[in-house]
C-alpha positions as CSV (number, residue, x, y, z in Angstrom):
1,M,1.2,23.3,25.7
2,D,0.7,23.5,22.0
3,Q,-2.7,24.6,20.8
4,I,-4.4,22.1,18.4
5,E,-6.2,23.5,15.3
6,H,-9.9,22.9,15.4
7,Y,-10.6,22.9,11.6
8,P,-11.3,19.2,10.8
9,L,-8.7,17.7,8.5
10,T,-11.5,15.6,7.0
11,D,-12.9,18.8,5.4
12,I,-9.8,19.5,3.4
13,P,-10.8,19.8,-0.4
14,Y,-7.8,17.8,-1.7
15,L,-7.4,16.7,-5.3
16,I,-7.8,13.0,-6.1
17,A,-4.6,11.7,-7.8
18,E,-5.9,9.8,-10.9
19,T,-2.5,9.0,-12.4
20,D,1.0,8.2,-11.1
21,Q,2.2,11.7,-12.0
22,A,3.7,13.4,-8.9
23,Q,1.5,16.3,-7.8
24,R,0.5,18.4,-4.8
25,L,-3.0,17.4,-3.8
26,F,-3.5,20.2,-1.3
27,H,-1.4,23.4,-0.8
28,G,-2.5,24.9,2.5
29,R,0.8,26.9,2.6
30,G,-0.7,29.0,-0.2
31,H,-3.1,30.6,2.3
32,A,-6.1,30.0,0.0
33,Y,-8.0,27.9,2.7
34,L,-8.5,29.6,6.0
35,G,-7.5,27.4,8.9
36,Y,-5.5,24.9,6.8
37,E,-2.3,27.0,6.3
38,H,-0.4,24.3,8.3
39,V,-1.2,21.4,6.0
40,S,0.2,20.2,2.6
41,I,-0.6,16.9,0.9
42,D,1.6,15.4,-1.8
43,W,1.2,12.4,-4.1
44,L,4.6,10.8,-4.5
45,A,3.4,7.5,-6.1
46,P,2.8,5.1,-4.4
47,V,2.9,7.3,-1.3
48,V,0.7,10.1,0.0
49,L,2.6,12.4,2.2
50,I,0.8,14.7,4.7
51,T,3.1,17.5,5.9
52,L,2.0,19.3,9.1
53,Y,3.5,22.5,10.4
54,K,1.3,22.5,13.6
55,L,-0.1,20.0,16.0
56,V,-3.4,18.5,14.9
57,E,-6.1,16.1,16.3
58,I,-4.7,12.6,16.0
59,D,-8.2,11.1,15.2
60,D,-8.7,13.6,12.4
61,L,-5.2,12.8,11.0
62,K,-6.0,9.0,11.0
63,Q,-9.3,9.6,9.3
64,L,-7.7,11.8,6.6
65,A,-5.1,9.1,6.1
66,Q,-7.8,6.5,5.7
67,D,-9.8,8.6,3.2
68,L,-6.7,9.2,1.1
69,F,-5.8,5.6,1.2
70,S,-9.3,4.6,0.1
71,N,-9.8,7.3,-2.6
72,I,-6.5,7.0,-4.4
73,S,-6.5,3.7,-6.3
74,N,-2.7,3.3,-6.6
75,C,-1.9,4.4,-3.1
76,R,0.1,1.9,-1.0
77,S,1.2,4.1,1.8
78,V,0.1,7.2,3.7
79,Q,2.7,8.9,5.8
80,A,2.8,12.1,7.9
81,Q,5.8,14.4,8.4
82,Y,5.7,16.6,11.5
83,R,7.7,19.7,10.5
84,Y,7.0,21.5,13.8
85,L,9.0,18.9,15.7
86,K,12.8,18.6,15.9
87,H,14.3,16.8,12.9
88,A,10.9,16.8,11.2
89,P,10.2,13.1,11.8
90,F,8.0,10.9,9.5
91,E,5.3,8.4,10.6
92,L,3.6,5.7,8.7
93,L,-0.2,6.1,9.2
94,I,-1.5,3.3,7.0
95,G,-0.2,0.8,4.4
96,D,3.3,-0.3,3.5
97,E,6.6,1.1,4.8
98,C,8.1,3.0,1.9
99,T,11.3,5.0,2.2
100,Q,12.3,5.4,-1.4
101,T,10.5,5.8,-4.7
102,V,11.0,7.3,-8.2
103,V,8.3,9.6,-9.3
104,E,7.4,11.1,-12.7
105,E,6.5,14.6,-13.5
106,N,5.9,15.9,-17.1
107,G,7.6,12.8,-18.4
108,L,10.7,13.3,-16.2
109,K,11.9,11.1,-13.3
110,Y,13.1,12.1,-9.9
111,Q,14.3,10.2,-6.8
112,I,12.3,10.6,-3.6
113,T,13.5,9.7,-0.1
114,L,11.2,9.6,2.8
115,G,12.2,9.6,6.5
116,R,15.9,10.3,6.1
117,A,16.0,14.1,5.7
118,Q,13.6,17.1,6.2
119,N,12.9,17.3,2.4
120,T,12.0,14.5,0.1
121,G,14.0,15.5,-3.0
122,L,11.3,17.3,-5.0
123,F,9.2,20.4,-4.2
124,L,5.9,19.8,-5.9
125,D,4.7,23.4,-5.4
126,M,7.4,24.3,-8.1
127,R,5.9,22.0,-10.7
128,K,4.9,24.8,-13.0
129,G,8.3,26.4,-12.5
130,R,10.0,23.3,-13.8
131,Q,7.6,23.1,-16.7
132,W,8.3,26.8,-17.6
133,V,12.1,26.1,-17.5
134,Q,11.7,23.1,-19.8
135,Q,9.8,25.4,-22.2
136,N,12.2,28.3,-22.1
137,S,15.7,26.7,-22.0
138,H,16.3,25.7,-25.6
139,D,20.0,26.3,-26.6
140,A,20.5,28.3,-23.3
141,K,23.4,28.4,-20.9
142,V,21.6,28.0,-17.5
143,L,22.7,29.0,-14.0
144,N,20.7,27.1,-11.3
145,L,21.4,28.7,-7.9
146,F,20.3,26.8,-4.8
147,S,19.9,23.8,-7.0
148,Y,19.1,21.2,-4.3
149,T,18.6,17.9,-6.2
150,C,18.8,19.6,-9.6
151,G,15.1,19.3,-10.6
152,F,15.3,22.5,-12.6
153,S,18.5,21.2,-14.3
154,V,16.8,18.0,-15.4
155,A,13.9,20.1,-16.8
156,A,16.4,22.5,-18.6
157,L,18.2,19.7,-20.3
158,A,14.9,18.1,-21.3
159,G,14.1,21.5,-22.9
160,G,17.3,21.5,-24.9
161,A,19.6,23.6,-22.7
162,K,23.2,23.9,-24.0
163,H,24.8,23.7,-20.5
164,V,23.6,23.9,-16.9
165,F,25.7,25.0,-13.9
166,N,24.2,23.8,-10.6
167,I,25.3,25.4,-7.3
168,D,24.2,24.3,-3.8
169,M,25.6,24.1,-0.3
170,S,24.7,20.4,0.2
171,R,26.9,17.8,-1.3
172,T,24.4,15.1,-0.6
173,S,21.7,17.0,-2.5
174,L,24.0,17.5,-5.5
175,I,24.8,13.7,-5.6
176,T,21.1,13.0,-5.8
177,G,20.9,15.6,-8.5
178,R,23.5,13.8,-10.6
179,D,21.5,10.6,-10.1
180,N,18.4,12.4,-11.3
181,H,20.2,13.2,-14.6
182,H,21.3,9.6,-14.9
183,L,17.7,8.5,-14.3
184,N,16.6,10.5,-17.3
185,Q,19.5,9.3,-19.4
186,Q,20.6,12.8,-20.0
187,D,24.0,13.9,-21.3
188,T,25.9,14.8,-18.1
189,S,28.7,16.4,-20.1
190,K,26.3,19.3,-20.4
191,V,26.0,19.6,-16.6
192,K,28.3,21.0,-14.0
193,I,27.5,20.4,-10.3
194,D,29.4,22.3,-7.6
195,I,29.4,23.2,-3.9
196,F,29.0,26.9,-3.4
197,K,32.3,28.5,-2.3
198,S,32.4,31.8,-4.0
199,F,30.6,34.0,-6.4
200,G,33.8,34.2,-8.4
201,R,33.5,30.6,-9.4
202,I,30.0,31.2,-10.7
203,K,31.1,34.1,-12.8
204,K,34.0,32.1,-14.2
205,H,31.6,29.7,-16.0
206,G,29.3,32.4,-17.3
207,P,27.9,34.5,-18.8
208,Y,24.5,32.8,-18.7
209,D,21.2,33.1,-20.7
210,L,18.8,31.9,-18.1
211,L,19.0,32.1,-14.3
212,I,16.9,30.1,-11.8
213,C,17.1,31.3,-8.2
214,D,14.9,29.3,-5.8
215,P,16.5,29.8,-2.3
216,P,15.4,28.2,1.0
217,S,13.6,30.7,3.2
218,F,15.8,29.8,6.1
219,Q,18.8,27.5,6.9
220,K,20.5,28.0,10.2
221,G,24.0,29.4,9.9
222,S,23.7,29.9,6.1
223,V,20.6,31.5,4.6
224,D,18.0,33.9,5.9
225,I,16.2,34.9,2.7
226,K,14.6,38.0,4.2
227,R,18.1,39.3,4.9
228,D,20.1,37.7,2.1
229,Y,18.0,37.8,-1.1
230,K,19.0,41.3,-1.9
231,K,22.7,40.3,-1.6
232,V,22.1,37.6,-4.2
233,I,20.1,39.8,-6.5
234,R,22.9,42.5,-6.5
235,R,25.3,40.0,-7.9
236,I,23.1,38.7,-10.8
237,P,24.2,41.3,-13.4
238,E,27.8,40.0,-13.1
239,F,26.7,36.5,-14.2
240,M,24.2,37.2,-17.0
241,K,24.3,38.1,-20.7
242,P,22.4,41.2,-21.9
243,G,18.8,40.3,-22.5
244,S,19.0,37.2,-20.4
245,V,16.0,35.8,-18.5
246,L,15.6,35.4,-14.8
247,M,13.3,33.2,-12.8
248,L,13.3,34.4,-9.2
249,C,11.4,32.3,-6.7
250,L,10.3,32.9,-3.1
251,N,8.9,30.0,-1.0
252,S,8.4,31.6,2.4
253,P,4.8,31.7,3.6
254,N,5.7,34.7,5.7
255,L,7.0,36.8,2.8
256,D,4.8,37.9,-0.1
257,A,5.2,38.9,-3.8
258,K,5.5,42.5,-2.7
259,F,8.7,41.7,-0.7
260,L,10.3,40.0,-3.8
261,K,9.3,42.9,-6.1
262,Q,10.7,45.5,-3.7
263,T,13.9,43.5,-3.3
264,V,14.4,43.3,-7.0
């Protein structure tokens, strides 16, 4: 039988969303709060999403949902996602059923889908990363590996990128990425979106000035980042111009900065 955590969810020191800007309200996965490593809370206006990686007390969860619903003035729905269960199902805890929304972050818009797939369309723990890309992509040719729904690409074009090449293994995610560019009325002639088939195709469209590499920690049958990150990093010099800039990301709670530095 699964063991339930005994740290009350009602004690979580979450932020209060005061605007409709998408933001992470609590990042337990960052291991800064002992006993709450299994909890994340996101504001995806008008929805608050509580993501759980372990079983919790149902009464605690319902009380946390009520607190969030009451404290965030524009909140119309509080939902939970149970990432420890098969297919990572969603559940409406309080408020309106809401399966789609468009959120805004740093003046840019992104499509969000709830309840259809494991991920919603935007990783809010990478907010500062997207901001950095926007500030450092002027007149750059950008390579966006593991691009998912092209959030970094949207930020790069907003920052004046000359061209962005997005690569991912999911055609569905890339279609959403194209929609995200249209949402922001960006010039899609500057964007190439492609399914990953070979490193040769990536090299063909280079060399690049800026690389973004934000891989998933694990995808069955395709990616195990502990095993595979070094394989990706070995190929990077083939793609980049001398003096280019790299942003290498690591989102696994089980691997630390030391692992990434040693791999590089």
